[in-house]
DRENVOKOL-483246 format. One line per 3 residues: their letters; for each residue y, z, x of N, C-alpha, C. Coordinates in steps of 0.001 Angstrom, whole numbers, padded with zeros to 6 digits. Example, Ala and Ser with C-alpha at 12.3 -4.5 7.8 and 13.67 -1.06 7.14 Angstrom:
<pts>
as	-005690 007800 013190 -004500 007800 012300 -003300 007800 013200 | -002250 007080 012850 -001060 007140 013670 000030 007870 012900
</pts>
This chain:
<pts>
mnp	241154 069529 048832 239956 068793 048002 240525 067186 047831 | 239386 066388 048072 239538 065128 047862 239025 064547 046329 | 239506 063387 046270 238939 063273 044615 237799 062971 044488
qtl	236702 063314 045303 235659 062779 044804 234865 064643 044860 | 235551 065430 045369 235104 066963 045219 234627 067126 044705 | 233672 067813 044372 232830 068288 043194 233396 070061 043110
lhr	233380 069988 041872 234143 071270 040980 232741 072110 040308 | 232592 073155 040711 230985 073616 040215 231534 074921 038944 | 231115 074295 037849 231171 075214 036874 230302 076181 036203
qvh	229928 077389 036016 229006 078360 035589 228675 077816 034377 | 227684 077589 033830 227238 077577 032152 226407 078696 031659 | 227403 079160 030645 226817 080425 030131 225713 079928 029257
psf	224949 080944 029067 223197 080330 028288 223617 079993 026797 | 224753 080741 026181 225370 080560 024833 225703 078894 025144 | 226107 078591 026035 226723 077086 025866 225660 076192 026020
vrc	224636 076143 025568 223676 075074 025748 222478 075202 024700 | 222457 074141 024628 221103 073992 023525 220152 073405 023857 | 218624 073938 023455 217346 073438 024104 217063 072235 023025
arv	216922 071374 023732 216543 069682 022933 214805 069866 023126 | 213919 070484 024147 213149 070240 024272 212493 071619 025150 | 212367 072869 024251 212236 074176 024923 211038 074118 025925
slq	209761 073248 025296 208880 073338 026262 208666 072338 027490 | 209753 071364 027224 210044 070676 028657 211373 071076 029720 | 212050 072301 029082 212902 073017 029575 214376 072073 030006
ifv	214243 071333 028793 215599 070666 028824 216692 071078 027850 | 217758 071505 028838 218844 072154 028300 220152 071423 028254 | 220735 071306 027299 221762 070176 026883 223173 070776 026837
ptt	224217 070655 027778 225307 071584 027725 226339 071282 026320 | 226926 072184 025706 227801 071825 025008 228986 071693 025248 | 230160 071085 024642 231446 071100 025183 232157 072555 025414
qvf	231566 073847 025030 231895 074668 025501 232110 075258 026591 | 231076 074544 027553 231341 074752 029106 232595 074250 029674 | 233216 073173 029056 234289 073011 029652 235812 073530 028782
rpt	235604 074204 028060 236483 074583 027500 237264 075730 027262 | 238437 075972 027829 239023 077044 028259 239131 078219 027026 | 239426 079133 027120 239666 080247 025864 241047 080809 026028
pkd	241841 081294 024996 243017 081799 025351 243246 083320 026477 | 242350 083520 026588 242002 085036 027497 241770 084509 028932 | 241419 083028 029063 241604 082538 030427 243121 081962 030496
dnm	244151 082044 029689 245244 081486 029837 245494 079641 030173 | 244343 079352 029602 243881 077744 029374 243783 077267 030715 | 243163 078488 031840 242917 078072 032985 241353 078206 033213
lsv	240468 076994 033148 239052 076936 033546 238914 077127 034639 | 237998 078145 035047 237528 078642 036531 236249 077454 037008 | 236615 077351 038120 235685 076427 038802 235607 077070 040586
sdg	234489 075982 041025 234629 076515 042665 234700 075211 042962 | 235333 075141 044475 235813 074004 045193 234525 073469 045991 | 233859 072792 045992 232339 072351 046443 232452 071775 047794
dqi	233972 071705 048247 234070 071478 049710 233789 072949 050406 | 233825 073981 049584 234013 075169 050575 232379 075971 050110 | 231706 075704 049044 230517 076005 048568 229534 075615 047852
sae	228014 075705 048303 227516 075074 047352 227152 075324 046078 | 226815 074679 045156 226370 074963 043725 225376 076057 043653 | 224300 076153 044214 223524 077457 044501 224108 078632 045008
qty	225038 078313 046075 225800 079630 046576 226631 080169 045608 | 227204 079588 044707 228547 080142 043848 227458 080514 042788 | 226183 079912 042418 225332 080633 041042 225350 081938 041652
lrf	224409 082073 042823 223862 083329 043273 225239 084538 043517 | 226126 084482 043919 227086 084925 044033 227823 085671 042397 | 228113 084330 041786 228117 084805 040576 227305 085732 039767
vsl	226205 085511 039629 225309 086547 039226 225036 087867 040023 | 225128 087619 041099 225117 088916 042007 226135 089599 041869 | 227094 089332 041585 228281 090123 041588 228876 090482 040344
slg	227691 090314 039061 228016 090473 037886 229185 090045 037176 | 229463 088682 037323 230899 088216 036933 230620 087531 035198 | 229395 087463 035232 229199 086970 033854 227536 086181 033583
ksi	227157 086065 032829 225845 085053 032655 226148 083857 033297 | 224954 083304 033919 225038 081480 034184 223586 081491 034015 | 223499 079895 033458 221810 079550 033220 221898 078357 034590
gvl	223137 078315 035215 223084 077212 036043 224430 076423 036546 | 224518 075200 037226 225970 074972 037399 225801 073434 037081 | 227151 072971 036677 227308 071636 036370 228743 071180 037130
nvt	228769 069818 037467 229924 069799 038097 230747 068672 037512 | 232207 068484 037538 233035 067377 037295 233916 067492 038858 | 234647 066131 038977 235042 065766 040212 236586 065956 039947
vde	237269 066277 041108 238841 066446 041018 239117 064825 040550 | 238854 064063 040586 239277 062724 040133 239227 062820 038490 | 237898 062933 038219 237596 063129 036934 238887 063914 035885
chs	239293 064925 036653 240083 065913 036060 241523 065588 035969 | 241948 065112 037259 243186 064227 037193 243251 063129 036213 | 242174 062132 035864 242272 061225 035238 242428 061864 033723
ldv	242016 063038 033390 242403 063565 032045 243673 064422 031915 | 244318 064257 033202 245826 065205 032903 245423 066899 032700 | 244455 067193 033791 243968 068583 033677 243841 068686 035152
ppv	244781 068953 036324 244625 068838 037145 244038 070225 037874 | 242676 069871 038533 242428 071409 039479 243560 071970 040695 | 243333 073623 040421 244380 074080 041631 243907 075046 042286
pdp	243934 075306 043141 243441 076480 044202 243818 077355 043667 | 242950 078455 043219 243225 079613 042769 242391 080789 043140 | 242229 081006 044576 241611 082246 045252 241613 083509 044851
veg	240670 084066 044766 240799 085225 044268 239927 086288 045143 | 240077 087381 045169 239360 088224 046541 237839 088373 046000 | 237327 087897 047281 235763 087497 047261 235782 086157 047184
qpd	236453 085389 046488 236043 083831 046167 237144 082997 046930 | 237085 082772 047638 238491 081702 048405 238216 080633 047681 | 237063 080162 047432 236950 078823 047088 237190 078622 045757
hcs	237656 079769 044805 237745 079858 043471 239133 078590 043365 | 238690 077989 042109 239997 077157 041492 240004 077150 040174 | 241124 076322 039379 241022 076585 038029 241410 075208 037621
idf	241447 074670 036665 241550 073447 036364 242461 073721 034527 | 243961 073360 034956 244606 073331 034289 245006 072718 032668 | 244637 073717 031954 244889 072932 030497 246025 073580 029586
rgk	246874 074257 030305 248297 074763 029900 248936 073376 029062 | 249477 073833 027909 250261 072781 027446 249449 071997 026842 | 247890 072008 026566 247071 070758 025649 246910 071629 024186
sgr	247263 070657 023567 247058 070967 021898 245537 071343 021791 | 245087 072044 020712 243640 072266 020591 242892 071014 020300 | 243520 070189 020008 242835 068869 019823 242464 068069 021293
qve	243382 067996 022187 243550 067486 023651 242443 068638 024496 | 242588 069751 024167 241644 070491 024712 240338 069779 024218 | 239632 069866 023165 238641 069338 022770 237923 067882 023288
ria	239110 067123 023257 238826 066133 023868 238550 066051 025303 | 239492 066550 025868 239057 066385 027438 237831 067240 027553 | 237646 068467 027083 236149 069122 027541 235001 068173 027047
tal	235021 067478 026122 234010 066440 025596 234007 065753 027045 | 235068 064772 027223 235008 063908 028570 234379 064798 029702 | 234861 065957 030035 234220 066506 031188 232840 066865 030892
rnn	232415 067455 029960 231147 067316 029651 229750 066553 029644 | 230514 065217 029377 229750 064155 029292 229587 063585 030631 | 230687 063740 031463 230764 063151 032924 229649 064442 033644
akd	229889 065551 033224 229010 066651 033940 227246 066377 033572 | 227369 066239 032484 225812 065742 031873 225147 064541 032640 | 225994 063438 032725 225488 062353 033251 225246 062426 034681
rgw	225683 063193 035534 225571 063589 036832 224528 064854 036627 | 224378 065415 036046 222988 066261 035864 223305 067460 036368 | 222603 068698 036178 222632 070183 036785 222274 070049 038396
syg	223710 070515 039013 223596 070853 040384 222711 071952 040717 | 222355 072998 039908 221642 073907 040208 221486 074621 039090 | 220106 074828 038780 219289 075250 037620 218808 074262 036465
pvq	218561 074365 035365 219213 075719 034571 218096 076770 035321 | 218360 077769 035235 217446 078937 035416 217439 079829 033997 | 215957 080157 034196 215642 080855 032853 215271 082205 033383
n	215944 083260 032860 215742 084716 033019 214975 085240 032082
</pts>
């Protein structure tokens, strides 16, 4: 991964709010980039150098790994600038899997970082979707 590598993040439908349903404007919340304790404070993403946003979305939903409305991105450099380094973390069937490492961050730090990552991703726009089911 290089500093400009896009890291693809699946967006659960409950992690967006509809600003204008009639225009299909979906605004992501900070929950998209906030790890949970069950994730051991490691946030799952996919390495954009290895897989496209569309491919990672289609694989995610076809394998029933969870619900996703689409894909947002942050860069490796953005993660490093916030002191949450992305690390390769391949899993079976997903050699492009990475994790953004939030371990050791306080709740307040996690919220600040998740907000910054969400803002960067929101400014960049959806790389795939949003898809309505």
